[in-house]
Phi, psi and omega in degrees: 000152183293144185284314184245121181293140176294153183276146174275118177303138186302325187282352182287141174244175179295342179272356185294135179296335182292349181273356186235136175274148180290129186292324182290319178293327177294324178292323175296324177298323176299318179295331174295321180292323176295315180297326180300332177296333179289343179261353185279111185286353174278350178269135179305147191302312181291334174288326176298321177297321178298318180297323175300315180297319180297319179297326178290316178297318177301319182291324175303309182295325178301316179287319182298326186249300188289309181293319178301317179295320179294322179296320176296318180295323180297330178277318188272327185215065188296340182270355180295136179229140178279186180300334181279355177085000183269138175281166177303318181295319179295320179295317179298321179295318179293322178298315181302315180298312184286324180292321177298319178294321180294317179295319177301320179291322177303313183285331173296315179299317181294308187284319189263341185245303188284318180300311177299320180294320178293321179298325177295338178260015178063033171246109191238143165258104191276121179283157180302323182292347183254000182293135172285167179300322181290321177295319178300315181295318181295318181290324177297317178297319178299317180299313185292326186262330186251334186253306186306319182297339182251002177267140180233086179296141183239111175290148182253115175204180183304332179273348181229081181293169181302129185288160172289135184250125179296148177305126173061022178274159179271128182222164179224136170255130189242131176262126187242152171228153185102180181239147180273190185297338180260009179080015181273146173221084185278335178093329183229151172213158176240134175244123179257132180267113179303147183293343179288342182280139178291137180278345177233132181243124180269127178280129180303146182296334184277359174280126185306134179091001184260146176264187182293329182223078177255126182237149175232136177289141175307321180300323179294320181293316179295318176303316187294325189237021183298332179305325185292345176277348183229076184303134177081358179242165180242129176270106181274351178196141179217121189225130180283150174208162181213139178248137175252134184242160172300121184246011177282141180268135179247108179236126176280095185294330181292327184266339184291127178283328179223111185299322180297314179298318181297318179293319179300322177295321180289323182302322181294341181258358185301326183288353187239025177294176179300143180282134182238347183205143172239123172251134185214153181304142185296335183263011178291127181302148183303321180302322185282318180289331175290326175298314178298319180298317181293319179299320181279355180059049179245176176244167179304332178296338184265002184257131180236112177267125190235143180260078182151191180298140184288350177229091181297337182298337179296341178291350179300341179287338187300310182303328178284334182272345184252118181271076180226079180304333181291346180255013180234167174300142176301146179302144179228125179253114178299150179272155169255114180307140185305319183296336183253012182266353184277178183280349183233091181291328180298321179295318180297321182286325176298323184295315177191162177300144180237136183245136172245137176240099181277149001271006182291325170260144182293150173278351184305321179300331178292315177296317181295325177304315180286323178296316179297322178296322181295328187258349185279119181297342180280343181280127182260323188211150175227132174239139190211139167258143177227122178251300172231130179230342186081166177279161182052053186276129175295330177296312180295319178303318180294321178293321176297317178299318180298314179296321179295332179273007175091007177287154173278105185249123178238125183234125174265104183261123178273098182293339188264016176296115191303130180071000173245014184300314183296316177301316184290326174296318180297313183291328176298320179293321178299316181292320179296325182297335181257010174094008176288149174277119181243125176234160186250023177085213187244132179303128178091351182227117175291140176269105185250353180295146181248100188217146171219137181229130178242130179252125187230137176274120181230176177301130180095355178128198181277141175232143180250144177233137182234149165238129177234141183220168175264349183230178188284160174277072189223099185304327183287313180290339177293347175267351184239340182251145174273126181207157172252149173222137182242127167262133179210149170245015179303119185302323183292316179294315180299323177298317179295318179299316178301318181296321179294319177299321177299319177301318186285329187255344185234204178231152178154174179288167176295127179273137178287124180260142183263333185238322182276148167259137187227132167271145008265019190263299192244346189297306182298316181300317183289323177296318176301317181297323180288326174294316179298324178296320177295324178298313180296320178295318179297321179296333179269003178080015180265162180303129181219122181206145174232130170237125180226133179238133184197178178271329184207143177226101182223350184289123193294320182291326176293320178296318178300321179296321178292323176299314180298321179295319178297317179298332179277355178098009177288130175282125186233121176243118181248132177243099189238112185296311190247245185293136173214120181264358179278138176264111180273162170073020178269122183299134181084355183228306191217030181291346178264010182247130169243144177232124177233154176236130180252124180235125182202205183302320181254150178280118180292123191223343184284153177244124184224132176239121179240132177234125184295323174054044174061032179099357175241075193297147173243139181224129178237142167253152187206162171267358192252129165279169178267072177235156180303317184296320182288324185276333188229347186235010178225161169267112181229160171226150167240135185235140184281152172255103184272330181294118185301321181299315180290321180298316180295326178295315181292318178298322176299320176298316180300316180294329174299320177295320182290337179270348185289134172241343186285326184242010186260141172242137185252127180286133176262164183298336181273001179097352177276166179238143178233144174289160176300141182295328182227123180269122180227139174076181181277152174301148183302319182294323178294320179298318180292325176297317182289327181286000000 
């Protein structure tokens, strides 16, 4: 961390653009932190390769959504400026510079660091120049029998215009000499690699010259034998390329009569959005990449020349193909808390609130909660929100079983969960087929809250049980993301959950909630009020502290409130995984604020808000980051942890993050991140696994 905080210029006000970091550049900085894991020699080698792939996949989505949106804004509203004061064009120019540097670093890490390290472990990407005669023969046979029959080379001439290229697909532009059967010599052709083809081909061990794990890129095989696709002609050059397109869906919800139908129509067009990026082989001649650039209607800033496969994310298959447990993270089996391991979860929840901390605690009790509800004759109704669940979801299976058993099942399915739209449409249809009530939330507001409510007939009347979480009802990501989940039978909380479901499924005025904070109505107001309370306590000399953990902090008014709290002397510790627009450590403004990002084996995902409140601490868990969309354009909830035992456990976890130096990166006032100067102790995630 920097030793001396920079000074706040006297003339700056809270509205000054200089007080805010650009959110898009901050997101690129997060991808740098992910890529840094690929260089960390304390991380197992195949896991380092995964981090490289994740950084590549993240960058794809960044261009598909963030850059695409900025390009549209630059055309439609070029004078618009964010809180940081940058126009869309200025932001795009800065992104281009940093993204090119990031991509160059990705390929340096791959070529100069990971490939040699993998080769030392006899995991090889065999170049064409290194193929033995036997490998060449085997690969030629593979090309002729497995690849050539499904490849359709397209010559380019007035009768064969440049083909439409699928988003992020692998393609080759081929330079030809000679004449074809019709006497044509067009000079160029395009070969598109169908997505069904494997991007990595493993050479069998019994082929002479092969090791235990020898792989060849599909692109290398096509390069080697591309001549065979053009009989009688010579391919003097063959270069891979990939186009990235705008993948955001645009649905006019106000005009759509059926949101599902409207989304299904848009999904079919997602692969054909406006082109925002061209990736091309580093040795592609300038004439050819400029031709591709012109066809795609891009500028040189949008072109990325890469020394290796144009889609590094395809390397994610390698760890599954290589049986080397010593090069992977040790297996980890989440625990099932003793209180939730019994046959009657309702009894355990009635006794006291129960907390799950994923992935250290198993997600199985959440699935079992719904299964028991589906089969329990005393259960009358189940209400559930679904944002992301994955295909073949055990959660959906339990809801289907419940509806089939005659329970009143109501599911709020968020069809607009980005890149999960098709899955969610499918599961909505499955639920409707068995008689469940399926609604799509509120027009104009994504339903991002994570809630489940079970209504059960017991002695003395109806009782409600709720599960609230910071993450999705997705068993697979619950093994990879850190999240909290709370089971409770607290009547006040259950009443609030029921009220939110009524808002989502019916019509009516805003219901006053007694325990939950809800976006877009009360969450931002109440968080502001709690920050102001810490300010007043600090002015009176009483203990004042805020600890907040989230994925992103970019909403300008929330940042301004934190600045005011710092100026009043409130100690503020922020744990922000990704984007952060707040400048910490500026003298006179934010010297009492620290911002750290933790990057490790698991994706940090929970949202936690802690307020010291003069010795009577308040703690909330939430589905909401402090972003404009979460606070004002989504349905979110924050729920209090009233049980002192559970609250102390979560606060203990937060202090564990604040003490971590092994996996923490500290945000500097200029927007850069630095590792801790001295690494001490075990990484926080490892400590939590061991505990």
